N, CA, C, O and CB atoms as a CASP TS submission, in Angstrom:
PFRMAT TS
TARGET T0000
AUTHOR 0000-0000-0000
METHOD Language model
MODEL 1
PARENT N/A
ATOM      1  N   MET     1      -2.796  84.511 -85.951  1.00  0.00           N
ATOM      2  CA  MET     1      -3.257  83.187 -85.620  1.00  0.00           C
ATOM      3  C   MET     1      -4.778  83.196 -85.532  1.00  0.00           C
ATOM      4  O   MET     1      -5.408  84.235 -85.334  1.00  0.00           O
ATOM      5  CB  MET     1      -2.628  82.700 -84.305  1.00  0.00           C
ATOM      6  N   LYS     2      -5.341  82.010 -85.686  1.00  0.00           N
ATOM      7  CA  LYS     2      -6.788  81.870 -85.599  1.00  0.00           C
ATOM      8  C   LYS     2      -7.149  80.878 -84.510  1.00  0.00           C
ATOM      9  O   LYS     2      -6.409  79.933 -84.236  1.00  0.00           O
ATOM     10  CB  LYS     2      -7.377  81.426 -86.945  1.00  0.00           C
ATOM     11  N   ALA     3      -8.293  81.110 -83.899  1.00  0.00           N
ATOM     12  CA  ALA     3      -8.829  80.192 -82.898  1.00  0.00           C
ATOM     13  C   ALA     3     -10.260  79.842 -83.298  1.00  0.00           C
ATOM     14  O   ALA     3     -11.037  80.717 -83.680  1.00  0.00           O
ATOM     15  CB  ALA     3      -8.777  80.819 -81.457  1.00  0.00           C
ATOM     16  N   LEU     4     -10.598  78.568 -83.206  1.00  0.00           N
ATOM     17  CA  LEU     4     -11.945  78.112 -83.507  1.00  0.00           C
ATOM     18  C   LEU     4     -12.599  77.687 -82.204  1.00  0.00           C
ATOM     19  O   LEU     4     -12.080  76.821 -81.499  1.00  0.00           O
ATOM     20  CB  LEU     4     -11.934  76.945 -84.542  1.00  0.00           C
ATOM     21  N   PHE     5     -13.734  78.290 -81.880  1.00  0.00           N
ATOM     22  CA  PHE     5     -14.491  77.958 -80.684  1.00  0.00           C
ATOM     23  C   PHE     5     -15.692  77.134 -81.090  1.00  0.00           C
ATOM     24  O   PHE     5     -16.523  77.587 -81.877  1.00  0.00           O
ATOM     25  CB  PHE     5     -14.925  79.232 -79.917  1.00  0.00           C
ATOM     26  N   ILE     6     -15.789  75.933 -80.563  1.00  0.00           N
ATOM     27  CA  ILE     6     -16.929  75.067 -80.836  1.00  0.00           C
ATOM     28  C   ILE     6     -17.845  75.138 -79.622  1.00  0.00           C
ATOM     29  O   ILE     6     -17.510  74.635 -78.550  1.00  0.00           O
ATOM     30  CB  ILE     6     -16.481  73.585 -81.138  1.00  0.00           C
ATOM     31  N   VAL     7     -18.994  75.763 -79.799  1.00  0.00           N
ATOM     32  CA  VAL     7     -19.948  75.959 -78.716  1.00  0.00           C
ATOM     33  C   VAL     7     -20.962  74.818 -78.767  1.00  0.00           C
ATOM     34  O   VAL     7     -21.680  74.664 -79.755  1.00  0.00           O
ATOM     35  CB  VAL     7     -20.654  77.354 -78.823  1.00  0.00           C
ATOM     36  N   THR     8     -21.020  74.016 -77.695  1.00  0.00           N
ATOM     37  CA  THR     8     -21.894  72.849 -77.697  1.00  0.00           C
ATOM     38  C   THR     8     -23.322  73.175 -77.295  1.00  0.00           C
ATOM     39  O   THR     8     -24.194  72.313 -77.404  1.00  0.00           O
ATOM     40  CB  THR     8     -21.344  71.803 -76.778  1.00  0.00           C
ATOM     41  N   GLY     9     -23.585  74.372 -76.843  1.00  0.00           N
ATOM     42  CA  GLY     9     -24.944  74.766 -76.492  1.00  0.00           C
ATOM     43  C   GLY     9     -25.684  75.322 -77.695  1.00  0.00           C
ATOM     44  O   GLY     9     -25.318  75.069 -78.843  1.00  0.00           O
ATOM     45  N   ARG    10     -26.734  76.087 -77.410  1.00  0.00           N
ATOM     46  CA  ARG    10     -27.556  76.637 -78.481  1.00  0.00           C
ATOM     47  C   ARG    10     -27.105  78.014 -78.939  1.00  0.00           C
ATOM     48  O   ARG    10     -27.731  78.608 -79.818  1.00  0.00           O
ATOM     49  CB  ARG    10     -28.980  76.706 -78.038  1.00  0.00           C
ATOM     50  N   GLY    11     -26.038  78.527 -78.363  1.00  0.00           N
ATOM     51  CA  GLY    11     -25.546  79.851 -78.746  1.00  0.00           C
ATOM     52  C   GLY    11     -26.362  80.965 -78.137  1.00  0.00           C
ATOM     53  O   GLY    11     -26.460  82.056 -78.699  1.00  0.00           O
ATOM     54  N   ILE    12     -26.948  80.689 -76.986  1.00  0.00           N
ATOM     55  CA  ILE    12     -27.830  81.651 -76.339  1.00  0.00           C
ATOM     56  C   ILE    12     -27.265  82.106 -75.001  1.00  0.00           C
ATOM     57  O   ILE    12     -27.340  83.293 -74.682  1.00  0.00           O
ATOM     58  CB  ILE    12     -29.216  81.050 -76.145  1.00  0.00           C
ATOM     59  N   GLY    13     -26.706  81.203 -74.214  1.00  0.00           N
ATOM     60  CA  GLY    13     -26.362  81.509 -72.827  1.00  0.00           C
ATOM     61  C   GLY    13     -24.897  81.384 -72.484  1.00  0.00           C
ATOM     62  O   GLY    13     -24.027  81.913 -73.175  1.00  0.00           O
ATOM     63  N   GLY    14     -24.644  80.672 -71.403  1.00  0.00           N
ATOM     64  CA  GLY    14     -23.337  80.613 -70.769  1.00  0.00           C
ATOM     65  C   GLY    14     -22.190  80.185 -71.656  1.00  0.00           C
ATOM     66  O   GLY    14     -21.148  80.841 -71.674  1.00  0.00           O
ATOM     67  N   ASP    15     -22.355  79.095 -72.395  1.00  0.00           N
ATOM     68  CA  ASP    15     -21.271  78.616 -73.261  1.00  0.00           C
ATOM     69  C   ASP    15     -20.886  79.674 -74.288  1.00  0.00           C
ATOM     70  O   ASP    15     -19.703  79.901 -74.544  1.00  0.00           O
ATOM     71  CB  ASP    15     -21.683  77.318 -73.973  1.00  0.00           C
ATOM     72  N   ALA    16     -21.875  80.307 -74.864  1.00  0.00           N
ATOM     73  CA  ALA    16     -21.616  81.318 -75.891  1.00  0.00           C
ATOM     74  C   ALA    16     -20.951  82.559 -75.297  1.00  0.00           C
ATOM     75  O   ALA    16     -20.048  83.133 -75.906  1.00  0.00           O
ATOM     76  CB  ALA    16     -22.921  81.709 -76.590  1.00  0.00           C
ATOM     77  N   VAL    17     -21.390  82.964 -74.129  1.00  0.00           N
ATOM     78  CA  VAL    17     -20.807  84.146 -73.468  1.00  0.00           C
ATOM     79  C   VAL    17     -19.342  83.890 -73.129  1.00  0.00           C
ATOM     80  O   VAL    17     -18.492  84.756 -73.333  1.00  0.00           O
ATOM     81  CB  VAL    17     -21.601  84.507 -72.180  1.00  0.00           C
ATOM     82  N   ILE    18     -19.052  82.703 -72.613  1.00  0.00           N
ATOM     83  CA  ILE    18     -17.671  82.368 -72.275  1.00  0.00           C
ATOM     84  C   ILE    18     -16.799  82.372 -73.538  1.00  0.00           C
ATOM     85  O   ILE    18     -15.689  82.905 -73.524  1.00  0.00           O
ATOM     86  CB  ILE    18     -17.605  80.988 -71.572  1.00  0.00           C
ATOM     87  N   ALA    19     -17.292  81.786 -74.614  1.00  0.00           N
ATOM     88  CA  ALA    19     -16.536  81.760 -75.865  1.00  0.00           C
ATOM     89  C   ALA    19     -16.278  83.182 -76.368  1.00  0.00           C
ATOM     90  O   ALA    19     -15.171  83.493 -76.807  1.00  0.00           O
ATOM     91  CB  ALA    19     -17.290  80.943 -76.933  1.00  0.00           C
ATOM     92  N   LEU    20     -17.285  84.037 -76.307  1.00  0.00           N
ATOM     93  CA  LEU    20     -17.107  85.422 -76.759  1.00  0.00           C
ATOM     94  C   LEU    20     -16.118  86.175 -75.882  1.00  0.00           C
ATOM     95  O   LEU    20     -15.309  86.950 -76.393  1.00  0.00           O
ATOM     96  CB  LEU    20     -18.448  86.153 -76.768  1.00  0.00           C
ATOM     97  N   ASN    21     -16.169  85.960 -74.573  1.00  0.00           N
ATOM     98  CA  ASN    21     -15.238  86.640 -73.670  1.00  0.00           C
ATOM     99  C   ASN    21     -13.799  86.196 -73.898  1.00  0.00           C
ATOM    100  O   ASN    21     -12.884  87.019 -73.883  1.00  0.00           O
ATOM    101  CB  ASN    21     -15.632  86.385 -72.222  1.00  0.00           C
ATOM    102  N   ILE    22     -13.596  84.904 -74.107  1.00  0.00           N
ATOM    103  CA  ILE    22     -12.246  84.407 -74.382  1.00  0.00           C
ATOM    104  C   ILE    22     -11.750  84.948 -75.719  1.00  0.00           C
ATOM    105  O   ILE    22     -10.592  85.349 -75.839  1.00  0.00           O
ATOM    106  CB  ILE    22     -12.221  82.859 -74.386  1.00  0.00           C
ATOM    107  N   ALA    23     -12.623  84.961 -76.720  1.00  0.00           N
ATOM    108  CA  ALA    23     -12.250  85.492 -78.031  1.00  0.00           C
ATOM    109  C   ALA    23     -11.864  86.968 -77.930  1.00  0.00           C
ATOM    110  O   ALA    23     -10.907  87.413 -78.564  1.00  0.00           O
ATOM    111  CB  ALA    23     -13.405  85.313 -79.032  1.00  0.00           C
ATOM    112  N   LYS    24     -12.610  87.711 -77.136  1.00  0.00           N
ATOM    113  CA  LYS    24     -12.304  89.132 -76.947  1.00  0.00           C
ATOM    114  C   LYS    24     -10.937  89.304 -76.290  1.00  0.00           C
ATOM    115  O   LYS    24     -10.168  90.188 -76.667  1.00  0.00           O
ATOM    116  CB  LYS    24     -13.395  89.812 -76.094  1.00  0.00           C
ATOM    117  N   ALA    25     -10.639  88.456 -75.305  1.00  0.00           N
ATOM    118  CA  ALA    25      -9.345  88.537 -74.631  1.00  0.00           C
ATOM    119  C   ALA    25      -8.203  88.166 -75.576  1.00  0.00           C
ATOM    120  O   ALA    25      -7.118  88.740 -75.494  1.00  0.00           O
ATOM    121  CB  ALA    25      -9.328  87.621 -73.404  1.00  0.00           C
ATOM    122  N   LEU    26      -8.445  87.212 -76.471  1.00  0.00           N
ATOM    123  CA  LEU    26      -7.396  86.777 -77.394  1.00  0.00           C
ATOM    124  C   LEU    26      -7.092  87.813 -78.468  1.00  0.00           C
ATOM    125  O   LEU    26      -6.016  87.780 -79.066  1.00  0.00           O
ATOM    126  CB  LEU    26      -7.794  85.475 -78.048  1.00  0.00           C
ATOM    127  N   THR    27      -8.021  88.733 -78.724  1.00  0.00           N
ATOM    128  CA  THR    27      -7.752  89.766 -79.726  1.00  0.00           C
ATOM    129  C   THR    27      -6.588  90.662 -79.305  1.00  0.00           C
ATOM    130  O   THR    27      -5.938  91.278 -80.150  1.00  0.00           O
ATOM    131  CB  THR    27      -9.006  90.615 -79.963  1.00  0.00           C
ATOM    132  N   LYS    28      -6.328  90.734 -78.009  1.00  0.00           N
ATOM    133  CA  LYS    28      -5.188  91.518 -77.521  1.00  0.00           C
ATOM    134  C   LYS    28      -3.860  90.899 -77.966  1.00  0.00           C
ATOM    135  O   LYS    28      -2.829  91.571 -78.006  1.00  0.00           O
ATOM    136  CB  LYS    28      -5.233  91.626 -75.984  1.00  0.00           C
ATOM    137  N   TYR    29      -3.904  89.607 -78.298  1.00  0.00           N
ATOM    138  CA  TYR    29      -2.707  88.888 -78.734  1.00  0.00           C
ATOM    139  C   TYR    29      -2.753  88.586 -80.229  1.00  0.00           C
ATOM    140  O   TYR    29      -2.092  87.660 -80.699  1.00  0.00           O
ATOM    141  CB  TYR    29      -2.550  87.588 -77.943  1.00  0.00           C
ATOM    142  N   ASP    30      -3.528  89.362 -80.969  1.00  0.00           N
ATOM    143  CA  ASP    30      -3.640  89.265 -82.427  1.00  0.00           C
ATOM    144  C   ASP    30      -4.214  87.938 -82.924  1.00  0.00           C
ATOM    145  O   ASP    30      -3.813  87.438 -83.974  1.00  0.00           O
ATOM    146  CB  ASP    30      -2.292  89.472 -83.041  1.00  0.00           C
ATOM    147  N   PHE    31      -5.145  87.377 -82.174  1.00  0.00           N
ATOM    148  CA  PHE    31      -5.844  86.179 -82.614  1.00  0.00           C
ATOM    149  C   PHE    31      -7.117  86.585 -83.340  1.00  0.00           C
ATOM    150  O   PHE    31      -7.786  87.542 -82.949  1.00  0.00           O
ATOM    151  CB  PHE    31      -6.164  85.248 -81.419  1.00  0.00           C
ATOM    152  N   GLN    32      -7.444  85.859 -84.389  1.00  0.00           N
ATOM    153  CA  GLN    32      -8.737  86.000 -85.054  1.00  0.00           C
ATOM    154  C   GLN    32      -9.574  84.805 -84.617  1.00  0.00           C
ATOM    155  O   GLN    32      -9.111  83.666 -84.667  1.00  0.00           O
ATOM    156  CB  GLN    32      -8.591  86.072 -86.637  1.00  0.00           C
ATOM    157  N   SER    33     -10.786  85.062 -84.196  1.00  0.00           N
ATOM    158  CA  SER    33     -11.623  83.986 -83.671  1.00  0.00           C
ATOM    159  C   SER    33     -12.776  83.674 -84.603  1.00  0.00           C
ATOM    160  O   SER    33     -13.359  84.565 -85.220  1.00  0.00           O
ATOM    161  CB  SER    33     -12.156  84.350 -82.298  1.00  0.00           C
ATOM    162  N   GLU    34     -13.092  82.393 -84.693  1.00  0.00           N
ATOM    163  CA  GLU    34     -14.254  81.922 -85.429  1.00  0.00           C
ATOM    164  C   GLU    34     -15.026  80.988 -84.508  1.00  0.00           C
ATOM    165  O   GLU    34     -14.472  80.420 -83.567  1.00  0.00           O
ATOM    166  CB  GLU    34     -13.843  81.205 -86.766  1.00  0.00           C
ATOM    167  N   PHE    35     -16.309  80.842 -84.795  1.00  0.00           N
ATOM    168  CA  PHE    35     -17.176  80.057 -83.929  1.00  0.00           C
ATOM    169  C   PHE    35     -17.900  78.991 -84.734  1.00  0.00           C
ATOM    170  O   PHE    35     -18.171  79.163 -85.922  1.00  0.00           O
ATOM    171  CB  PHE    35     -18.184  80.960 -83.209  1.00  0.00           C
ATOM    172  N   ALA    36     -18.208  77.887 -84.066  1.00  0.00           N
ATOM    173  CA  ALA    36     -18.951  76.795 -84.696  1.00  0.00           C
ATOM    174  C   ALA    36     -20.061  76.363 -83.749  1.00  0.00           C
ATOM    175  O   ALA    36     -19.838  76.183 -82.552  1.00  0.00           O
ATOM    176  CB  ALA    36     -18.013  75.591 -85.049  1.00  0.00           C
ATOM    177  N   LEU    37     -21.256  76.200 -84.301  1.00  0.00           N
ATOM    178  CA  LEU    37     -22.423  75.750 -83.542  1.00  0.00           C
ATOM    179  C   LEU    37     -23.101  74.623 -84.305  1.00  0.00           C
ATOM    180  O   LEU    37     -22.862  74.429 -85.497  1.00  0.00           O
ATOM    181  CB  LEU    37     -23.418  76.922 -83.286  1.00  0.00           C
ATOM    182  N   ASP    38     -23.949  73.883 -83.598  1.00  0.00           N
ATOM    183  CA  ASP    38     -24.760  72.863 -84.244  1.00  0.00           C
ATOM    184  C   ASP    38     -25.606  73.518 -85.337  1.00  0.00           C
ATOM    185  O   ASP    38     -26.031  74.665 -85.197  1.00  0.00           O
ATOM    186  CB  ASP    38     -25.658  72.128 -83.208  1.00  0.00           C
ATOM    187  N   HIS    39     -25.846  72.791 -86.414  1.00  0.00           N
ATOM    188  CA  HIS    39     -26.576  73.379 -87.544  1.00  0.00           C
ATOM    189  C   HIS    39     -28.022  73.747 -87.194  1.00  0.00           C
ATOM    190  O   HIS    39     -28.642  74.527 -87.916  1.00  0.00           O
ATOM    191  CB  HIS    39     -26.572  72.413 -88.713  1.00  0.00           C
ATOM    192  N   THR    40     -28.569  73.203 -86.104  1.00  0.00           N
ATOM    193  CA  THR    40     -29.935  73.557 -85.693  1.00  0.00           C
ATOM    194  C   THR    40     -29.966  74.595 -84.576  1.00  0.00           C
ATOM    195  O   THR    40     -31.045  75.018 -84.159  1.00  0.00           O
ATOM    196  CB  THR    40     -30.675  72.316 -85.243  1.00  0.00           C
ATOM    197  N   ALA    41     -28.806  75.010 -84.090  1.00  0.00           N
ATOM    198  CA  ALA    41     -28.743  75.983 -82.999  1.00  0.00           C
ATOM    199  C   ALA    41     -29.191  77.359 -83.491  1.00  0.00           C
ATOM    200  O   ALA    41     -28.795  77.789 -84.575  1.00  0.00           O
ATOM    201  CB  ALA    41     -27.311  76.059 -82.419  1.00  0.00           C
ATOM    202  N   PRO    42     -30.018  78.055 -82.696  1.00  0.00           N
ATOM    203  CA  PRO    42     -30.477  79.378 -83.130  1.00  0.00           C
ATOM    204  C   PRO    42     -29.387  80.446 -83.060  1.00  0.00           C
ATOM    205  O   PRO    42     -29.413  81.387 -83.854  1.00  0.00           O
ATOM    206  CB  PRO    42     -31.650  79.808 -82.289  1.00  0.00           C
ATOM    207  N   GLY    43     -28.434  80.332 -82.139  1.00  0.00           N
ATOM    208  CA  GLY    43     -27.329  81.290 -82.060  1.00  0.00           C
ATOM    209  C   GLY    43     -27.767  82.720 -81.856  1.00  0.00           C
ATOM    210  O   GLY    43     -27.211  83.629 -82.473  1.00  0.00           O
ATOM    211  N   LEU    44     -28.743  82.939 -81.010  1.00  0.00           N
ATOM    212  CA  LEU    44     -29.312  84.278 -80.830  1.00  0.00           C
ATOM    213  C   LEU    44     -28.284  85.307 -80.354  1.00  0.00           C
ATOM    214  O   LEU    44     -28.311  86.460 -80.785  1.00  0.00           O
ATOM    215  CB  LEU    44     -30.454  84.217 -79.843  1.00  0.00           C
ATOM    216  N   LEU    45     -27.387  84.893 -79.473  1.00  0.00           N
ATOM    217  CA  LEU    45     -26.369  85.832 -78.987  1.00  0.00           C
ATOM    218  C   LEU    45     -25.436  86.263 -80.117  1.00  0.00           C
ATOM    219  O   LEU    45     -25.066  87.433 -80.212  1.00  0.00           O
ATOM    220  CB  LEU    45     -25.555  85.198 -77.845  1.00  0.00           C
ATOM    221  N   PHE    46     -25.061  85.320 -80.966  1.00  0.00           N
ATOM    222  CA  PHE    46     -24.186  85.641 -82.090  1.00  0.00           C
ATOM    223  C   PHE    46     -24.915  86.511 -83.114  1.00  0.00           C
ATOM    224  O   PHE    46     -24.323  87.433 -83.675  1.00  0.00           O
ATOM    225  CB  PHE    46     -23.674  84.353 -82.755  1.00  0.00           C
ATOM    226  N   LYS    47     -26.195  86.225 -83.360  1.00  0.00           N
ATOM    227  CA  LYS    47     -26.979  87.054 -84.286  1.00  0.00           C
ATOM    228  C   LYS    47     -27.077  88.480 -83.775  1.00  0.00           C
ATOM    229  O   LYS    47     -26.940  89.437 -84.537  1.00  0.00           O
ATOM    230  CB  LYS    47     -28.389  86.467 -84.484  1.00  0.00           C
ATOM    231  N   LYS    48     -27.320  88.614 -82.460  1.00  0.00           N
ATOM    232  CA  LYS    48     -27.473  89.936 -81.850  1.00  0.00           C
ATOM    233  C   LYS    48     -26.205  90.764 -82.020  1.00  0.00           C
ATOM    234  O   LYS    48     -26.273  91.979 -82.203  1.00  0.00           O
ATOM    235  CB  LYS    48     -27.820  89.804 -80.361  1.00  0.00           C
ATOM    236  N   LYS    49     -25.058  90.113 -81.961  1.00  0.00           N
ATOM    237  CA  LYS    49     -23.777  90.814 -82.081  1.00  0.00           C
ATOM    238  C   LYS    49     -23.255  90.846 -83.513  1.00  0.00           C
ATOM    239  O   LYS    49     -22.172  91.376 -83.765  1.00  0.00           O
ATOM    240  CB  LYS    49     -22.750  90.162 -81.185  1.00  0.00           C
ATOM    241  N   GLY    50     -24.015  90.282 -84.456  1.00  0.00           N
ATOM    242  CA  GLY    50     -23.618  90.309 -85.862  1.00  0.00           C
ATOM    243  C   GLY    50     -22.444  89.399 -86.189  1.00  0.00           C
ATOM    244  O   GLY    50     -21.672  89.679 -87.105  1.00  0.00           O
ATOM    245  N   ILE    51     -22.308  88.313 -85.443  1.00  0.00           N
ATOM    246  CA  ILE    51     -21.206  87.376 -85.648  1.00  0.00           C
ATOM    247  C   ILE    51     -21.720  86.163 -86.415  1.00  0.00           C
ATOM    248  O   ILE    51     -22.722  85.558 -86.034  1.00  0.00           O
ATOM    249  CB  ILE    51     -20.577  86.946 -84.290  1.00  0.00           C
ATOM    250  N   LYS    52     -21.031  85.812 -87.493  1.00  0.00           N
ATOM    251  CA  LYS    52     -21.394  84.618 -88.266  1.00  0.00           C
ATOM    252  C   LYS    52     -20.675  83.417 -87.661  1.00  0.00           C
ATOM    253  O   LYS    52     -19.621  83.559 -87.041  1.00  0.00           O
ATOM    254  CB  LYS    52     -21.026  84.784 -89.786  1.00  0.00           C
ATOM    255  N   TRP    53     -21.258  82.232 -87.847  1.00  0.00           N
ATOM    256  CA  TRP    53     -20.643  81.028 -87.314  1.00  0.00           C
ATOM    257  C   TRP    53     -20.727  79.897 -88.323  1.00  0.00           C
ATOM    258  O   TRP    53     -21.542  79.913 -89.246  1.00  0.00           O
ATOM    259  CB  TRP    53     -21.307  80.619 -86.002  1.00  0.00           C
ATOM    260  N   HIS    54     -19.857  78.914 -88.117  1.00  0.00           N
ATOM    261  CA  HIS    54     -19.845  77.720 -88.951  1.00  0.00           C
ATOM    262  C   HIS    54     -20.899  76.751 -88.411  1.00  0.00           C
ATOM    263  O   HIS    54     -21.094  76.645 -87.200  1.00  0.00           O
ATOM    264  CB  HIS    54     -18.422  77.057 -88.977  1.00  0.00           C
ATOM    265  N   LYS    55     -21.567  76.055 -89.313  1.00  0.00           N
ATOM    266  CA  LYS    55     -22.569  75.074 -88.904  1.00  0.00           C
ATOM    267  C   LYS    55     -21.930  73.691 -88.912  1.00  0.00           C
ATOM    268  O   LYS    55     -21.343  73.276 -89.911  1.00  0.00           O
ATOM    269  CB  LYS    55     -23.818  75.117 -89.841  1.00  0.00           C
ATOM    270  N   THR    56     -22.049  72.983 -87.794  1.00  0.00           N
ATOM    271  CA  THR    56     -21.443  71.662 -87.660  1.00  0.00           C
ATOM    272  C   THR    56     -22.507  70.641 -87.284  1.00  0.00           C
ATOM    273  O   THR    56     -23.662  70.987 -87.036  1.00  0.00           O
ATOM    274  CB  THR    56     -20.314  71.680 -86.608  1.00  0.00           C
ATOM    275  N   SER    57     -22.106  69.403 -87.246  1.00  0.00           N
ATOM    276  CA  SER    57     -23.025  68.336 -86.842  1.00  0.00           C
ATOM    277  C   SER    57     -22.866  67.995 -85.366  1.00  0.00           C
ATOM    278  O   SER    57     -23.361  66.963 -84.913  1.00  0.00           O
ATOM    279  CB  SER    57     -22.796  67.087 -87.693  1.00  0.00           C
ATOM    280  N   ILE    58     -22.185  68.845 -84.619  1.00  0.00           N
ATOM    281  CA  ILE    58     -22.035  68.637 -83.183  1.00  0.00           C
ATOM    282  C   ILE    58     -23.382  68.927 -82.531  1.00  0.00           C
ATOM    283  O   ILE    58     -23.930  70.014 -82.716  1.00  0.00           O
ATOM    284  CB  ILE    58     -20.900  69.545 -82.582  1.00  0.00           C
ATOM    285  N   PRO    59     -23.929  67.973 -81.769  1.00  0.00           N
ATOM    286  CA  PRO    59     -25.260  68.172 -81.188  1.00  0.00           C
ATOM    287  C   PRO    59     -25.261  69.228 -80.090  1.00  0.00           C
ATOM    288  O   PRO    59     -24.236  69.513 -79.472  1.00  0.00           O
ATOM    289  CB  PRO    59     -25.786  66.862 -80.633  1.00  0.00           C
ATOM    290  N   GLN    60     -26.432  69.794 -79.868  1.00  0.00           N
ATOM    291  CA  GLN    60     -26.606  70.759 -78.792  1.00  0.00           C
ATOM    292  C   GLN    60     -26.656  69.981 -77.477  1.00  0.00           C
ATOM    293  O   GLN    60     -27.738  69.704 -76.961  1.00  0.00           O
ATOM    294  CB  GLN    60     -27.906  71.624 -78.999  1.00  0.00           C
ATOM    295  N   ALA    61     -25.501  69.632 -76.940  1.00  0.00           N
ATOM    296  CA  ALA    61     -25.447  68.729 -75.802  1.00  0.00           C
ATOM    297  C   ALA    61     -25.449  69.450 -74.461  1.00  0.00           C
ATOM    298  O   ALA    61     -25.683  68.821 -73.430  1.00  0.00           O
ATOM    299  CB  ALA    61     -24.232  67.869 -75.901  1.00  0.00           C
ATOM    300  N   GLY    62     -25.200  70.726 -74.452  1.00  0.00           N
ATOM    301  CA  GLY    62     -25.023  71.408 -73.178  1.00  0.00           C
ATOM    302  C   GLY    62     -26.280  72.054 -72.635  1.00  0.00           C
ATOM    303  O   GLY    62     -27.247  72.289 -73.359  1.00  0.00           O
ATOM    304  N   GLY    63     -26.243  72.336 -71.343  1.00  0.00           N
ATOM    305  CA  GLY    63     -27.266  73.129 -70.678  1.00  0.00           C
ATOM    306  C   GLY    63     -28.674  72.573 -70.777  1.00  0.00           C
ATOM    307  O   GLY    63     -28.884  71.363 -70.690  1.00  0.00           O
ATOM    308  N   HIS    64     -29.634  73.464 -70.958  1.00  0.00           N
ATOM    309  CA  HIS    64     -31.043  73.086 -70.991  1.00  0.00           C
ATOM    310  C   HIS    64     -31.422  72.314 -72.250  1.00  0.00           C
ATOM    311  O   HIS    64     -32.484  71.696 -72.307  1.00  0.00           O
ATOM    312  CB  HIS    64     -31.900  74.314 -70.879  1.00  0.00           C
ATOM    313  N   ALA    65     -30.565  72.351 -73.242  1.00  0.00           N
ATOM    314  CA  ALA    65     -30.857  71.629 -74.486  1.00  0.00           C
ATOM    315  C   ALA    65     -30.546  70.145 -74.350  1.00  0.00           C
ATOM    316  O   ALA    65     -30.851  69.364 -75.252  1.00  0.00           O
ATOM    317  CB  ALA    65     -30.058  72.223 -75.650  1.00  0.00           C
ATOM    318  N   ALA    66     -29.944  69.747 -73.235  1.00  0.00           N
ATOM    319  CA  ALA    66     -29.488  68.372 -73.072  1.00  0.00           C
ATOM    320  C   ALA    66     -30.658  67.391 -72.936  1.00  0.00           C
ATOM    321  O   ALA    66     -31.575  67.581 -72.137  1.00  0.00           O
ATOM    322  CB  ALA    66     -28.581  68.268 -71.856  1.00  0.00           C
ATOM    323  N   THR    67     -30.585  66.371 -73.725  1.00  0.00           N
ATOM    324  CA  THR    67     -31.471  65.211 -73.569  1.00  0.00           C
ATOM    325  C   THR    67     -30.555  64.000 -73.536  1.00  0.00           C
ATOM    326  O   THR    67     -29.374  64.100 -73.869  1.00  0.00           O
ATOM    327  CB  THR    67     -32.557  65.107 -74.742  1.00  0.00           C
ATOM    328  N   GLN    68     -31.087  62.873 -73.143  1.00  0.00           N
ATOM    329  CA  GLN    68     -30.237  61.688 -73.096  1.00  0.00           C
ATOM    330  C   GLN    68     -29.705  61.354 -74.486  1.00  0.00           C
ATOM    331  O   GLN    68     -28.563  60.915 -74.621  1.00  0.00           O
ATOM    332  CB  GLN    68     -31.011  60.493 -72.521  1.00  0.00           C
ATOM    333  N   LYS    69     -30.511  61.554 -75.504  1.00  0.00           N
ATOM    334  CA  LYS    69     -30.079  61.252 -76.871  1.00  0.00           C
ATOM    335  C   LYS    69     -28.923  62.150 -77.300  1.00  0.00           C
ATOM    336  O   LYS    69     -27.942  61.667 -77.864  1.00  0.00           O
ATOM    337  CB  LYS    69     -31.250  61.407 -77.845  1.00  0.00           C
ATOM    338  N   THR    70     -29.031  63.472 -77.034  1.00  0.00           N
ATOM    339  CA  THR    70     -27.958  64.377 -77.454  1.00  0.00           C
ATOM    340  C   THR    70     -26.702  64.165 -76.628  1.00  0.00           C
ATOM    341  O   THR    70     -25.595  64.338 -77.139  1.00  0.00           O
ATOM    342  CB  THR    70     -28.411  65.831 -77.345  1.00  0.00           C
ATOM    343  N   LEU    71     -26.846  63.795 -75.365  1.00  0.00           N
ATOM    344  CA  LEU    71     -25.659  63.515 -74.559  1.00  0.00           C
ATOM    345  C   LEU    71     -24.935  62.283 -75.084  1.00  0.00           C
ATOM    346  O   LEU    71     -23.705  62.256 -75.116  1.00  0.00           O
ATOM    347  CB  LEU    71     -26.040  63.320 -73.083  1.00  0.00           C
ATOM    348  N   LEU    72     -25.686  61.261 -75.497  1.00  0.00           N
ATOM    349  CA  LEU    72     -25.056  60.075 -76.068  1.00  0.00           C
ATOM    350  C   LEU    72     -24.387  60.383 -77.398  1.00  0.00           C
ATOM    351  O   LEU    72     -23.308  59.863 -77.681  1.00  0.00           O
ATOM    352  CB  LEU    72     -26.080  58.970 -76.249  1.00  0.00           C
ATOM    353  N   ASN    73     -25.016  61.225 -78.220  1.00  0.00           N
ATOM    354  CA  ASN    73     -24.427  61.603 -79.498  1.00  0.00           C
ATOM    355  C   ASN    73     -23.137  62.393 -79.306  1.00  0.00           C
ATOM    356  O   ASN    73     -22.187  62.247 -80.075  1.00  0.00           O
ATOM    357  CB  ASN    73     -25.419  62.418 -80.315  1.00  0.00           C
ATOM    358  N   ALA    74     -23.116  63.212 -78.292  1.00  0.00           N
ATOM    359  CA  ALA    74     -21.927  64.044 -78.041  1.00  0.00           C
ATOM    360  C   ALA    74     -20.769  63.187 -77.621  1.00  0.00           C
ATOM    361  O   ALA    74     -19.680  63.702 -77.366  1.00  0.00           O
ATOM    362  CB  ALA    74     -22.206  65.101 -76.970  1.00  0.00           C
TER
END
């Protein structure tokens, strides 16, 4: 089975860490995980771990990246 994690942050902090931890736990049950981030997100945590991600049009609405415009778009 596959699981798709859509990370609404920039792929740097809490949201990304939680997604990676859940994905790691799901591997025990034979799940394959994929990740999706906003196309402008730097995804530094994923780059550091060598994980590729899908680019989506979901805005970076979470955490410190939040502005009123991105919250409305989300």
